N, C-alpha and C positions, 0 to 999 in steps of 0.2 A: 642573339644575346641581348640582355637588357643593358641600357646605357643612358647616362645623362649627357646630352650633347647640346651644342649650340648651333643655331641655324644661320647666324651671322655674327660678326664682331659687334660688341656693344654691351648693353646692360644685362642684368640678370633675367630680364624678360625674354632673352634669346634662348634660354634653356628649355629643352624638351626632354622628358623622360619617356623612353620608348624602346623599340626593337631596332637593332642594326645587325648586319651580317657578321657572323663569327669570323675572326681573323684566322689565318693559316700560317703555321710556322714554316719559314723559308729555310734555305741552307744555313747552318750555323745558328739557328734560332730554336727557342723553346716556346711552346704555347702554354700559357699559365692561366689557370682558373683563379681569378682574383677573389680573395676572401675579405681583404680590407685595403683601403687606399686613403691617403691623407690629403688634406687641403694645404697648399703652400701659398705664400705671398705672391709667387710668380704666376699663380693660376689666374687670378683676376686681371692681372696685367695682360696675360696672354688672351683672355676673353675679350679685352678691349683692343687687342692687336697693338699694344704699346711697343712691342718689339719689332713690328714691321715684317713678321714672317709671312710666307706664302701659306694661306690657309684654305683648305678645300672643305666645303660644308656638305653634310653635317660633320662637325669637328668635335672630337672628344678631348677634354682637358685632363690634367693630372699627370704627375711625374713619378710618384713612388707608390709602392704596393707591397703586399705580402699575399702569398697564395700557394697553389700546388701545381706542379708540372703535369700537364694533361696530354701533351704530344711533343715529339722530338722532330726537329728538322733534320735534313740530310747532313751527315757528318758530325752530329752531336754525340759525344761518347762520355762526357763527364756528368751527365744527369740521367735519371731514370723517371719514368712516369710514376707519379705518386710522391716524388720528393717535395718537401716543403721548402720554399725559397722566399727571399725578399730582395728588393732592389730598387734601383732608380733608373728611369728610362735614359737611353742614350741622349747625348746633347743633340737637340733639334727634334727629338721624338717626344710626343705626349700621348696620352690615351689610357689613363687608369681609372677614369670615372665610368667603369663598365665591368662586365663579368669576365672578360677574357682579354688577354693581350699577347702578342707575339713579339719577342725581342731577343737580342743577342744572348746566347747562352753564357758567354764569358762575362756578362755584366751582372749576373745574379749571384747571390750567395745563399748558403744553406741557413734556413731559419732555425735558431736554437729551439730545441724541443720544449724548453721551459718558458719560452716567450710566446705570447699569444700573437695571432695575426695582426690584431689592432695595434699592439705594442710595437711590433716590428715595422709596420707601415709608418707609425708615428715617428720612429727614430731614423728612418732611412735617409731622407734628403737633408733633414736638419743636422743629423750626425755627420754626413758626408761634408756638408758645407762648413760646419764648425771645425772638423778635423783639418780640412784643407786650409782654413783661415788661421786657426790658432797654432797648429803644429807645423804645417808645411810652409805657410806664408809668413806669419809673424815669428815663427820659431821661438815661441815663448819658452823661457827657461825658469828653472827653480829659483825662488827668491826674488823674481822680478815682480813688478806691479803692473796690472792691466786694468784698464777701464773698459767695461763691456756695456755698450749702450742698449737700452731696451730689454732689461734682464728677464722680464716675464714672458717674452716671446720664445718660440720653440728653438730657433738656432742659438739665441743668446743664452737661454737656460742651459742647453747642452754645453755651450762654451764656458759657462760659469763652473760647472762640475768638472769639465776637462781641465780648466786652468787650476782648480784646486787640486786635482789629481797630480798635475805636473809639479805642484808645490809653489805656485805663485800666489801673491796677494791679489784679491779680486775686489774691485770697486764696480758697482753697477748702478744704473738708474732705472726707476720704475715709478708708477703712481703709488699713492699712499695705500690703496687697497691691496697692492701686490707685495708690500714690504715683507710680510711674514713668508710669503711664497718664495721669494728669491733668497731670503735668509735661510730657508730650509734647503736650498740648493747649494749653500756654502759661501755665499757672498760675505766678505769681511766688512765691507762698508757700503751702505745703501743711501742713495740720494733720491729724494722725492722730487722729480723734475717739475712738478707743479708749484713747488714751494721754494726750490733752490736752483740757481743756475750753476750747473756743474763746473763751468769755466771759472767761477769765482772761488771754488773750494778745492779744486783738484789742480795739482801742478807737479812738474818735474817727474813724470812717471815714464815708464819704459814703453808701454804699448797701449794703443786704443784699438778696440774692435767695434766698429760701428755697424749697427743693423737698422738704423733709423733713417739716415739720409738728411737732405736739406741743410738748414742752418746748423742743426745739431752736429752734423758731420763736419762742416767747415770749421766749427769751433775746436775740433779735435787737435789741430796743429798747435794751438796755444797752450795745451796742458802737457805736452811732451817735453822730456829732457832733451838736450842736445844728443843726437845719435839715436833718438827714439824712432818708433815706427808705428804707422797706423794702417789698418786694413778696412776697406769699405765694401759692403755688398749691396747697399741700397742707393748708390749714387751713379748708376750707369755701369757700362761695361769697361770703362777705363778708370784708372786711379784719379782721384781729385788732384788738381794742380796745387802743389804745396807752396805756401807763401814763405816757407823757410827752407834754406839750402842745407840745414843741418839735421833734417829729419826725413824719413822715408814715407812716401805715400804709395800704398800697395792695393791692387785689386786681385783678390784670390781667384785663381783659375780652377773652378770647381768642375773637374772632369768626372768621368764615370769609370769605376773599376771594382773588381771583387775584393781587392786587398783592403780598401777603406771600409767596405761593408763588414768584412771579417773583423776589422779593428773595432767597429761599433759593437759587434757581438761580444768580443773579448772584454771590452770595457764594462759592458753591462753585466756579464757573467762574474766579473771581478768585484762588482758592487760600486765601481767608480762612477758609473752613469746610471741614473734612474729614468724611467719612462716619464715624460712630461704629463701633466694633467690633461686628460683626454675628454673631449665632448663628442659623443657619437651621433651620427646622422644616418638616416636611410639614404640610399642613392637618389631616391625620388625627391629628396630635400636639397638637391645641389644648389638651387638658386638661393635658398636661405643661408646655407653654409658659406656661399660665395659672398653674400652681403656682409656677413659677420667678419670674414677675412678681410674684405676691402676696407672696413671701418678701422682696422689696425689697432684695436684696443683689446684684443683677445688675450687670454692667458693659456699657455700650453699649446695643445694641438686639436684641430678638428679632424675627425676620422670618419670615413664612410664604412659602415658594416655592410658588406655586399653579399656574403654567404654566411 
């Protein structure tokens, strides 16, 4: 199979586009012919081995995909060869920057016929992350106010639409060039982070969902009401230490399951969630796509068109 893989941890110069052996579906797994895979912020960190994982080279990055079942492992009865599916790799598994992947059959969901493979791949991990963060962790409720940091990004953009669907008021931050984009997602109030410090104009709100990290994340505690809560996905694997005893600091536990993927499909079918702006790349352009992702100023999603 064709794959974009790295030969060592480090920069984008470690990428190679070439042939690797086809994977084989083990017991309880399906083999999937990948049609599209997306680029996520975790990918460049994994390329740099920022997570300290054991990596065997050549190593294939990538966590979400859309494709077609091409073979069934022993014991798989809920899928058939030819089924269109989408999903996110199991925790600790990567390997979607390629033409084929074997993974647990229980972790993939049926791709809606009306949704393209590129769209399904673009929504998979960002949708899973936003759902777990906003619905499961923050438990955002109707009429509450939430500040979503970095509104033009994939996860944050999904979170804006989800929060509006729930019935919350949404405040978000972005650069001036993305104001119209996040307004189109349904944000009620938009702060240009290059012109205004959000901590000076936001106060006494119910929730913060931070996708940025660093000093921006640490300032979240100052804008919450007593009893408020903040969720962080860009500040490590543990919640930030809160300087206040009267607010909650939370780190969403983004697991993998079919139920959340089916929820993404339902929200999209209902018109509550739209596909983010997509920039398409060939798999051979993995290094370029990774550079853009690492710069962290992109809008929407980067997606590989593989088939």
